N, C-alpha and C positions, 0 to 999 in steps of 0.2 A: 504494500499500500504506499502510495506516495502522497506527500503533502503539498501538492502543486495547486495553484489557484488558476481557474480557467479564465480566459480572456473576457468572457461576459461579466464575471464578478468584478474584475478590475475596471471595466468600462462603466459599470453601474456606480462603483465607488467614486470614480473620477467625476462622472456626471453629477452625482449628488453633491460632491464637494464644490464643483463649479457653481451649481444653482444656489447652494448655501452661501458661498462667498459673495456672489453677485447680489442676492437679496439682502444680505446683511450690510453690505458696503454701498448700497444704492445711494444713500444720502451723502456719502463721501465722494462718490464718483461724479455726481452731478456738479456742474460748475456754477449754476445759478442758485440763489437761495430758494428754499422750498418750505412753505408753511402749510399747516393744515387749516381747512376752513374752521370757522368758529364753532359750527355745530359738531364737527368731529372732535375738536379739542374738548368741548364740553362733555361729549359722550365718553371720551376716554378717561375722564375723571371718575366715572362710575365703574369702569372695567375691573379694578382690583376687588371691590366689594362684591360685584356680581360673580366674579370667579370664585371668590371665597365662599359665598353663599352656595354656589353650585356644587362645591366639594363638601362643605360642612353639613348642610341641611339633610341630604340623604343619609349621611352617616349617623345623624342624631335621631332621625325618626324612622329608619328602616333597619331591619336585620335580615340578612340573606335574601334581599329582594322583596320582603314583605314589611308592611307597616307594623311597628311594635304594638302589641295587644295588651300591655300591662303598664301601669304607672310606675311599677317597681323597676325602673331602668335607670341606672346611674347617669347615663348620658343626658337624660331630660333635666335632671336636677343640676348637673354641671353646666349645661347650656344656659339655664335660667340664671344660675348664680353668676356665670361669666358675663352674660348680657347685662345683669343688674350692676355689676362692678363697672363695666364699660360706660354705661349711661350715667352712673354716679360720678365717674372720674373723667368724663369726656372733656376734652380741652386741656386736661392736666398732663404732665409728662408721664411717660411709661404706662399709658392707659391700656395699650394692647398687651404688653408684657404682664400687667396686672390681671387682665382678663384671662390669659392663659394660666397664670398661677392660681387664681381663684377657682377657675373651672377644674383644674387638676386636683386642687385641694378638696373639692367636693367629690369629684369622681372617684379618686383612689380609695378613700375609706368606704364608700358605698359599694364599689366594685369588688375590692379585696376583702373587706370586712363582712359585708352582708351577702356577697356573691351576686349582686344585682347585675 
């Protein structure tokens, strides 16, 4: 058995590399200044929170593809405690770090101690 790489694999890797470099360097390659329209700039302000919600919400309210059926789930209490901390500390420094710490401080005892 030989460990040779066929030509097709090399061509695909080179092609993907070229596409990645061009798309990531597009703003540096262009000689004229480029700005987003106002509506796009405003929309991008909400992108991080939308992406975070898309990842976190299903994890909190679902288990193996099904909605949770009991209130005895540590994730629910941790999410409520974290959200309460965030809204209480909003505008103050380290609000996100505190949200994570409070959520985990509620989650771990309930999950490990009670088995929720």
